[in-house]
N, CA, C and O atoms as a GROMACS GRO file, in nm:
protein
  416
    1UNK      N    1  -3.860   1.249  -0.242
    1UNK     CA    2  -3.747   1.158  -0.230
    1UNK      C    3  -3.708   1.106  -0.370
    1UNK      O    4  -3.794   1.068  -0.450
    2UNK      N    5  -3.580   1.106  -0.397
    2UNK     CA    6  -3.530   1.066  -0.527
    2UNK      C    7  -3.520   0.914  -0.536
    2UNK      O    8  -3.470   0.850  -0.444
    3UNK      N    9  -3.569   0.857  -0.645
    3UNK     CA   10  -3.564   0.713  -0.666
    3UNK      C   11  -3.457   0.680  -0.770
    3UNK      O   12  -3.432   0.758  -0.862
    4UNK      N   13  -3.396   0.564  -0.755
    4UNK     CA   14  -3.293   0.518  -0.848
    4UNK      C   15  -3.344   0.392  -0.916
    4UNK      O   16  -3.401   0.304  -0.852
    5UNK      N   17  -3.322   0.385  -1.047
    5UNK     CA   18  -3.368   0.270  -1.125
    5UNK      C   19  -3.248   0.203  -1.192
    5UNK      O   20  -3.148   0.267  -1.225
    6UNK      N   21  -3.262   0.072  -1.210
    6UNK     CA   22  -3.160  -0.007  -1.280
    6UNK      C   23  -3.229  -0.096  -1.382
    6UNK      O   24  -3.350  -0.120  -1.373
    7UNK      N   25  -3.153  -0.146  -1.477
    7UNK     CA   26  -3.207  -0.238  -1.577
    7UNK      C   27  -3.192  -0.382  -1.527
    7UNK      O   28  -3.082  -0.423  -1.489
    8UNK      N   29  -3.302  -0.457  -1.527
    8UNK     CA   30  -3.299  -0.600  -1.495
    8UNK      C   31  -3.371  -0.671  -1.608
    8UNK      O   32  -3.490  -0.648  -1.631
    9UNK      N   33  -3.299  -0.757  -1.678
    9UNK     CA   34  -3.355  -0.829  -1.793
    9UNK      C   35  -3.418  -0.734  -1.895
    9UNK      O   36  -3.523  -0.763  -1.951
   10UNK      N   37  -3.353  -0.621  -1.918
   10UNK     CA   38  -3.399  -0.526  -2.018
   10UNK      C   39  -3.512  -0.435  -1.973
   10UNK      O   40  -3.561  -0.356  -2.054
   11UNK      N   41  -3.555  -0.442  -1.847
   11UNK     CA   42  -3.662  -0.355  -1.796
   11UNK      C   43  -3.611  -0.269  -1.683
   11UNK      O   44  -3.526  -0.312  -1.605
   12UNK      N   45  -3.662  -0.145  -1.674
   12UNK     CA   46  -3.627  -0.055  -1.563
   12UNK      C   47  -3.698  -0.101  -1.438
   12UNK      O   48  -3.820  -0.118  -1.437
   13UNK      N   49  -3.620  -0.121  -1.330
   13UNK     CA   50  -3.675  -0.164  -1.202
   13UNK      C   51  -3.619  -0.072  -1.095
   13UNK      O   52  -3.501  -0.035  -1.099
   14UNK      N   53  -3.703  -0.035  -0.998
   14UNK     CA   54  -3.656   0.051  -0.890
   14UNK      C   55  -3.551  -0.025  -0.808
   14UNK      O   56  -3.571  -0.141  -0.772
   15UNK      N   57  -3.439   0.042  -0.779
   15UNK     CA   58  -3.330  -0.020  -0.704
   15UNK      C   59  -3.379  -0.051  -0.563
   15UNK      O   60  -3.435   0.036  -0.496
   16UNK      N   61  -3.359  -0.174  -0.517
   16UNK     CA   62  -3.402  -0.215  -0.384
   16UNK      C   63  -3.539  -0.279  -0.384
   16UNK      O   64  -3.586  -0.321  -0.278
   17UNK      N   65  -3.605  -0.288  -0.497
   17UNK     CA   66  -3.737  -0.351  -0.503
   17UNK      C   67  -3.722  -0.502  -0.503
   17UNK      O   68  -3.612  -0.554  -0.521
   18UNK      N   69  -3.833  -0.572  -0.484
   18UNK     CA   70  -3.831  -0.719  -0.479
   18UNK      C   71  -3.771  -0.782  -0.604
   18UNK      O   72  -3.693  -0.877  -0.594
   19UNK      N   73  -3.807  -0.730  -0.722
   19UNK     CA   74  -3.756  -0.790  -0.846
   19UNK      C   75  -3.605  -0.785  -0.852
   19UNK      O   76  -3.541  -0.874  -0.910
   20UNK      N   77  -3.547  -0.682  -0.795
   20UNK     CA   78  -3.400  -0.665  -0.799
   20UNK      C   79  -3.331  -0.751  -0.694
   20UNK      O   80  -3.225  -0.807  -0.721
   21UNK      N   81  -3.388  -0.761  -0.576
   21UNK     CA   82  -3.321  -0.827  -0.463
   21UNK      C   83  -3.330  -0.978  -0.465
   21UNK      O   84  -3.251  -1.044  -0.397
   22UNK      N   85  -3.424  -1.037  -0.540
   22UNK     CA   86  -3.443  -1.181  -0.537
   22UNK      C   87  -3.343  -1.260  -0.621
   22UNK      O   88  -3.337  -1.382  -0.611
   23UNK      N   89  -3.266  -1.193  -0.702
   23UNK     CA   90  -3.177  -1.265  -0.791
   23UNK      C   91  -3.034  -1.271  -0.736
   23UNK      O   92  -2.992  -1.187  -0.657
   24UNK      N   93  -2.962  -1.372  -0.781
   24UNK     CA   94  -2.821  -1.389  -0.744
   24UNK      C   95  -2.735  -1.354  -0.864
   24UNK      O   96  -2.779  -1.364  -0.979
   25UNK      N   97  -2.612  -1.313  -0.837
   25UNK     CA   98  -2.520  -1.287  -0.947
   25UNK      C   99  -2.400  -1.379  -0.931
   25UNK      O  100  -2.334  -1.378  -0.827
   26UNK      N  101  -2.372  -1.457  -1.031
   26UNK     CA  102  -2.259  -1.549  -1.028
   26UNK      C  103  -2.156  -1.498  -1.126
   26UNK      O  104  -2.186  -1.477  -1.244
   27UNK      N  105  -2.034  -1.477  -1.077
   27UNK     CA  106  -1.927  -1.429  -1.163
   27UNK      C  107  -1.858  -1.550  -1.227
   27UNK      O  108  -1.814  -1.640  -1.157
   28UNK      N  109  -1.850  -1.552  -1.358
   28UNK     CA  110  -1.787  -1.667  -1.424
   28UNK      C  111  -1.636  -1.670  -1.400
   28UNK      O  112  -1.576  -1.569  -1.366
   29UNK      N  113  -1.578  -1.788  -1.416
   29UNK     CA  114  -1.434  -1.803  -1.401
   29UNK      C  115  -1.364  -1.730  -1.515
   29UNK      O  116  -1.425  -1.700  -1.618
   30UNK      N  117  -1.236  -1.702  -1.497
   30UNK     CA  118  -1.161  -1.629  -1.599
   30UNK      C  119  -1.126  -1.721  -1.715
   30UNK      O  120  -1.119  -1.843  -1.700
   31UNK      N  121  -1.106  -1.662  -1.830
   31UNK     CA  122  -1.062  -1.740  -1.946
   31UNK      C  123  -0.913  -1.772  -1.930
   31UNK      O  124  -0.838  -1.689  -1.880
   32UNK      N  125  -0.871  -1.890  -1.970
   32UNK     CA  126  -0.729  -1.925  -1.959
   32UNK      C  127  -0.642  -1.826  -2.036
   32UNK      O  128  -0.679  -1.778  -2.143
   33UNK      N  129  -0.526  -1.796  -1.979
   33UNK     CA  130  -0.431  -1.706  -2.046
   33UNK      C  131  -0.288  -1.750  -2.015
   33UNK      O  132  -0.264  -1.823  -1.919
   34UNK      N  133  -0.196  -1.704  -2.097
   34UNK     CA  134  -0.054  -1.736  -2.082
   34UNK      C  135   0.011  -1.629  -1.995
   34UNK      O  136  -0.002  -1.510  -2.023
   35UNK      N  137   0.080  -1.671  -1.889
   35UNK     CA  138   0.145  -1.579  -1.796
   35UNK      C  139   0.257  -1.502  -1.865
   35UNK      O  140   0.338  -1.560  -1.938
   36UNK      N  141   0.261  -1.373  -1.842
   36UNK     CA  142   0.370  -1.290  -1.896
   36UNK      C  143   0.496  -1.304  -1.812
   36UNK      O  144   0.604  -1.263  -1.854
   37UNK      N  145   0.481  -1.362  -1.693
   37UNK     CA  146   0.596  -1.376  -1.603
   37UNK      C  147   0.683  -1.493  -1.644
   37UNK      O  148   0.804  -1.478  -1.662
   38UNK      N  149   0.621  -1.613  -1.659
   38UNK     CA  150   0.701  -1.732  -1.690
   38UNK      C  151   0.645  -1.816  -1.805
   38UNK      O  152   0.701  -1.922  -1.835
   39UNK      N  153   0.537  -1.772  -1.869
   39UNK     CA  154   0.484  -1.844  -1.984
   39UNK      C  155   0.392  -1.959  -1.951
   39UNK      O  156   0.344  -2.028  -2.042
   40UNK      N  157   0.365  -1.983  -1.822
   40UNK     CA  158   0.275  -2.093  -1.786
   40UNK      C  159   0.130  -2.054  -1.814
   40UNK      O  160   0.097  -1.936  -1.824
   41UNK      N  161   0.044  -2.156  -1.826
   41UNK     CA  162  -0.098  -2.131  -1.852
   41UNK      C  163  -0.172  -2.113  -1.720
   41UNK      O  164  -0.160  -2.195  -1.629
   42UNK      N  165  -0.247  -2.006  -1.710
   42UNK     CA  166  -0.329  -1.978  -1.592
   42UNK      C  167  -0.472  -2.013  -1.632
   42UNK      O  168  -0.528  -1.955  -1.725
   43UNK      N  169  -0.532  -2.108  -1.559
   43UNK     CA  170  -0.662  -2.162  -1.600
   43UNK      C  171  -0.778  -2.126  -1.509
   43UNK      O  172  -0.893  -2.151  -1.545
   44UNK      N  173  -0.751  -2.069  -1.391
   44UNK     CA  174  -0.861  -2.035  -1.300
   44UNK      C  175  -0.820  -1.918  -1.211
   44UNK      O  176  -0.704  -1.879  -1.207
   45UNK      N  177  -0.917  -1.861  -1.140
   45UNK     CA  178  -0.889  -1.749  -1.049
   45UNK      C  179  -0.794  -1.791  -0.938
   45UNK      O  180  -0.703  -1.716  -0.902
   46UNK      N  181  -0.815  -1.910  -0.883
   46UNK     CA  182  -0.728  -1.955  -0.774
   46UNK      C  183  -0.584  -1.973  -0.822
   46UNK      O  184  -0.490  -1.936  -0.750
   47UNK      N  185  -0.566  -2.028  -0.942
   47UNK     CA  186  -0.431  -2.042  -0.999
   47UNK      C  187  -0.372  -1.903  -1.024
   47UNK      O  188  -0.253  -1.881  -1.001
   48UNK      N  189  -0.454  -1.811  -1.071
   48UNK     CA  190  -0.411  -1.673  -1.096
   48UNK      C  191  -0.360  -1.608  -0.967
   48UNK      O  192  -0.252  -1.550  -0.964
   49UNK      N  193  -0.440  -1.619  -0.858
   49UNK     CA  194  -0.400  -1.560  -0.729
   49UNK      C  195  -0.271  -1.624  -0.678
   49UNK      O  196  -0.180  -1.554  -0.633
   50UNK      N  197  -0.263  -1.759  -0.683
   50UNK     CA  198  -0.142  -1.829  -0.637
   50UNK      C  199  -0.019  -1.790  -0.718
   50UNK      O  200   0.089  -1.771  -0.664
   51UNK      N  201  -0.038  -1.778  -0.850
   51UNK     CA  202   0.072  -1.741  -0.940
   51UNK      C  203   0.125  -1.601  -0.907
   51UNK      O  204   0.246  -1.581  -0.902
   52UNK      N  205   0.035  -1.506  -0.886
   52UNK     CA  206   0.077  -1.370  -0.850
   52UNK      C  207   0.151  -1.370  -0.717
   52UNK      O  208   0.255  -1.307  -0.702
   53UNK      N  209   0.095  -1.442  -0.618
   53UNK     CA  210   0.157  -1.448  -0.486
   53UNK      C  211   0.296  -1.512  -0.494
   53UNK      O  212   0.390  -1.465  -0.430
   54UNK      N  213   0.309  -1.619  -0.572
   54UNK     CA  214   0.436  -1.692  -0.586
   54UNK      C  215   0.545  -1.603  -0.644
   54UNK      O  216   0.662  -1.617  -0.608
   55UNK      N  217   0.507  -1.511  -0.733
   55UNK     CA  218   0.606  -1.427  -0.799
   55UNK      C  219   0.613  -1.286  -0.740
   55UNK      O  220   0.680  -1.198  -0.794
   56UNK      N  221   0.544  -1.263  -0.628
   56UNK     CA  222   0.549  -1.135  -0.560
   56UNK      C  223   0.485  -1.022  -0.639
   56UNK      O  224   0.530  -0.907  -0.630
   57UNK      N  225   0.381  -1.052  -0.714
   57UNK     CA  226   0.313  -0.951  -0.797
   57UNK      C  227   0.176  -0.918  -0.738
   57UNK      O  228   0.123  -0.994  -0.657
   58UNK      N  229   0.121  -0.806  -0.780
   58UNK     CA  230  -0.014  -0.766  -0.740
   58UNK      C  231  -0.093  -0.725  -0.862
   58UNK      O  232  -0.036  -0.685  -0.964
   59UNK      N  233  -0.225  -0.734  -0.852
   59UNK     CA  234  -0.311  -0.684  -0.959
   59UNK      C  235  -0.329  -0.534  -0.937
   59UNK      O  236  -0.363  -0.492  -0.827
   60UNK      N  237  -0.306  -0.456  -1.038
   60UNK     CA  238  -0.322  -0.313  -1.024
   60UNK      C  239  -0.470  -0.284  -1.004
   60UNK      O  240  -0.554  -0.334  -1.079
   61UNK      N  241  -0.500  -0.205  -0.903
   61UNK     CA  242  -0.639  -0.173  -0.871
   61UNK      C  243  -0.690  -0.255  -0.754
   61UNK      O  244  -0.792  -0.220  -0.694
   62UNK      N  245  -0.621  -0.363  -0.720
   62UNK     CA  246  -0.662  -0.447  -0.608
   62UNK      C  247  -0.566  -0.438  -0.490
   62UNK      O  248  -0.588  -0.502  -0.388
   63UNK      N  249  -0.461  -0.360  -0.503
   63UNK     CA  250  -0.362  -0.352  -0.397
   63UNK      C  251  -0.418  -0.272  -0.279
   63UNK      O  252  -0.503  -0.184  -0.297
   64UNK      N  253  -0.371  -0.302  -0.161
   64UNK     CA  254  -0.413  -0.230  -0.041
   64UNK      C  255  -0.335  -0.100  -0.034
   64UNK      O  256  -0.213  -0.097  -0.053
   65UNK      N  257  -0.406   0.006  -0.006
   65UNK     CA  258  -0.342   0.137   0.004
   65UNK      C  259  -0.290   0.155   0.146
   65UNK      O  260  -0.368   0.157   0.241
   66UNK      N  261  -0.162   0.168   0.160
   66UNK     CA  262  -0.101   0.189   0.290
   66UNK      C  263  -0.018   0.316   0.285
   66UNK      O  264   0.063   0.336   0.194
   67UNK      N  265  -0.039   0.400   0.382
   67UNK     CA  266   0.040   0.522   0.390
   67UNK      C  267   0.163   0.492   0.474
   67UNK      O  268   0.153   0.462   0.593
   68UNK      N  269   0.277   0.500   0.412
   68UNK     CA  270   0.401   0.476   0.484
   68UNK      C  271   0.470   0.609   0.506
   68UNK      O  272   0.520   0.672   0.413
   69UNK      N  273   0.471   0.652   0.630
   69UNK     CA  274   0.536   0.777   0.664
   69UNK      C  275   0.684   0.754   0.685
   69UNK      O  276   0.724   0.649   0.737
   70UNK      N  277   0.766   0.850   0.645
   70UNK     CA  278   0.910   0.834   0.669
   70UNK      C  279   0.936   0.838   0.819
   70UNK      O  280   0.864   0.905   0.893
   71UNK      N  281   1.038   0.767   0.865
   71UNK     CA  282   1.068   0.768   1.009
   71UNK      C  283   1.102   0.910   1.053
   71UNK      O  284   1.165   0.986   0.978
   72UNK      N  285   1.062   0.946   1.174
   72UNK     CA  286   1.092   1.082   1.220
   72UNK      C  287   1.242   1.104   1.231
   72UNK      O  288   1.317   1.016   1.273
   73UNK      N  289   1.284   1.222   1.193
   73UNK     CA  290   1.426   1.256   1.198
   73UNK      C  291   1.454   1.328   1.329
   73UNK      O  292   1.387   1.426   1.364
   74UNK      N  293   1.553   1.280   1.401
   74UNK     CA  294   1.592   1.346   1.525
   74UNK      C  295   1.679   1.465   1.487
   74UNK      O  296   1.801   1.452   1.474
   75UNK      N  297   1.617   1.579   1.470
   75UNK     CA  298   1.689   1.697   1.421
   75UNK      C  299   1.795   1.744   1.520
   75UNK      O  300   1.896   1.802   1.480
   76UNK      N  301   1.772   1.719   1.648
   76UNK     CA  302   1.870   1.761   1.748
   76UNK      C  303   2.003   1.689   1.727
   76UNK      O  304   2.109   1.751   1.730
   77UNK      N  305   1.995   1.558   1.704
   77UNK     CA  306   2.119   1.483   1.680
   77UNK      C  307   2.186   1.527   1.551
   77UNK      O  308   2.309   1.539   1.544
   78UNK      N  309   2.105   1.552   1.448
   78UNK     CA  310   2.160   1.594   1.320
   78UNK      C  311   2.230   1.729   1.332
   78UNK      O  312   2.338   1.748   1.276
   79UNK      N  313   2.170   1.821   1.406
   79UNK     CA  314   2.233   1.952   1.427
   79UNK      C  315   2.365   1.936   1.501
   79UNK      O  316   2.465   1.998   1.466
   80UNK      N  317   2.365   1.852   1.605
   80UNK     CA  318   2.489   1.830   1.680
   80UNK      C  319   2.597   1.767   1.592
   80UNK      O  320   2.714   1.804   1.600
   81UNK      N  321   2.555   1.671   1.508
   81UNK     CA  322   2.650   1.607   1.417
   81UNK      C  323   2.715   1.708   1.323
   81UNK      O  324   2.836   1.708   1.301
   82UNK      N  325   2.630   1.796   1.268
   82UNK     CA  326   2.681   1.898   1.176
   82UNK      C  327   2.775   1.995   1.248
   82UNK      O  328   2.879   2.034   1.194
   83UNK      N  329   2.737   2.033   1.370
   83UNK     CA  330   2.823   2.125   1.445
   83UNK      C  331   2.957   2.060   1.476
   83UNK      O  332   3.062   2.124   1.465
   84UNK      N  333   2.954   1.933   1.516
   84UNK     CA  334   3.079   1.863   1.546
   84UNK      C  335   3.163   1.843   1.420
   84UNK      O  336   3.286   1.847   1.425
   85UNK      N  337   3.096   1.820   1.309
   85UNK     CA  338   3.169   1.799   1.183
   85UNK      C  339   3.241   1.926   1.139
   85UNK      O  340   3.345   1.919   1.073
   86UNK      N  341   3.188   2.040   1.175
   86UNK     CA  342   3.249   2.168   1.136
   86UNK      C  343   3.357   2.215   1.232
   86UNK      O  344   3.422   2.316   1.207
   87UNK      N  345   3.377   2.144   1.344
   87UNK     CA  346   3.478   2.184   1.444
   87UNK      C  347   3.610   2.113   1.418
   87UNK      O  348   3.617   2.006   1.356
   88UNK      N  349   3.714   2.175   1.467
   88UNK     CA  350   3.844   2.108   1.465
   88UNK      C  351   3.846   2.011   1.582
   88UNK      O  352   3.760   2.017   1.670
   89UNK      N  353   3.945   1.922   1.585
   89UNK     CA  354   3.958   1.826   1.693
   89UNK      C  355   3.977   1.899   1.827
   89UNK      O  356   3.920   1.859   1.928
   90UNK      N  357   4.056   2.002   1.825
   90UNK     CA  358   4.084   2.079   1.947
   90UNK      C  359   3.956   2.145   2.001
   90UNK      O  360   3.930   2.141   2.121
   91UNK      N  361   3.876   2.205   1.911
   91UNK     CA  362   3.752   2.270   1.953
   91UNK      C  363   3.653   2.167   2.010
   91UNK      O  364   3.588   2.194   2.111
   92UNK      N  365   3.642   2.050   1.948
   92UNK     CA  366   3.551   1.946   1.996
   92UNK      C  367   3.592   1.898   2.134
   92UNK      O  368   3.506   1.876   2.220
   93UNK      N  369   3.723   1.880   2.158
   93UNK     CA  370   3.771   1.839   2.290
   93UNK      C  371   3.742   1.945   2.394
   93UNK      O  372   3.709   1.911   2.508
   94UNK      N  373   3.753   2.072   2.359
   94UNK     CA  374   3.721   2.180   2.454
   94UNK      C  375   3.574   2.175   2.494
   94UNK      O  376   3.541   2.190   2.612
   95UNK      N  377   3.485   2.153   2.397
   95UNK     CA  378   3.341   2.145   2.426
   95UNK      C  379   3.314   2.025   2.516
   95UNK      O  380   3.239   2.037   2.613
   96UNK      N  381   3.372   1.910   2.485
   96UNK     CA  382   3.351   1.790   2.566
   96UNK      C  383   3.403   1.808   2.708
   96UNK      O  384   3.338   1.764   2.804
   97UNK      N  385   3.518   1.870   2.724
   97UNK     CA  386   3.573   1.894   2.858
   97UNK      C  387   3.482   1.988   2.938
   97UNK      O  388   3.462   1.968   3.058
   98UNK      N  389   3.428   2.090   2.872
   98UNK     CA  390   3.334   2.181   2.939
   98UNK      C  391   3.212   2.108   2.990
   98UNK      O  392   3.168   2.129   3.102
   99UNK      N  393   3.157   2.020   2.905
   99UNK     CA  394   3.039   1.942   2.944
   99UNK      C  395   3.070   1.850   3.060
   99UNK      O  396   2.989   1.836   3.151
  100UNK      N  397   3.188   1.786   3.058
  100UNK     CA  398   3.227   1.697   3.167
  100UNK      C  399   3.240   1.773   3.300
  100UNK      O  400   3.200   1.722   3.404
  101UNK      N  401   3.295   1.895   3.294
  101UNK     CA  402   3.310   1.975   3.417
  101UNK      C  403   3.173   2.013   3.475
  101UNK      O  404   3.157   2.017   3.597
  102UNK      N  405   3.076   2.041   3.389
  102UNK     CA  406   2.943   2.081   3.437
  102UNK      C  407   2.872   1.966   3.506
  102UNK      O  408   2.798   1.989   3.602
  103UNK      N  409   2.893   1.843   3.459
  103UNK     CA  410   2.820   1.729   3.514
  103UNK      C  411   2.899   1.647   3.615
  103UNK      O  412   2.852   1.541   3.656
  104UNK      N  413   3.017   1.692   3.656
  104UNK     CA  414   3.092   1.619   3.759
  104UNK      C  415   3.111   1.703   3.881
  104UNK      O  416   3.172   1.657   3.978
   0.00000   0.00000   0.00000
């Protein structure tokens, strides 16, 4: 069985061992920065998230991947439209009258 090792405090420790699992990791807050959108100062992660949401922006790499399929095209209607567009007014009326006779 293959074992995986990681560095903890400068020492190699087997991944999943007691020495590795007993510690917590705390991510520090972000450093303040000037917004490229409106020039305001962003001082914390919560302000950063609110600022992006307020201006309709997203962080690249954090966006949700959604597959948006184009709406299905009703090819039958499109074919009929094209056929009618290529007919003269007289020809279209003849086709419509034929259809009316069949269904009455």
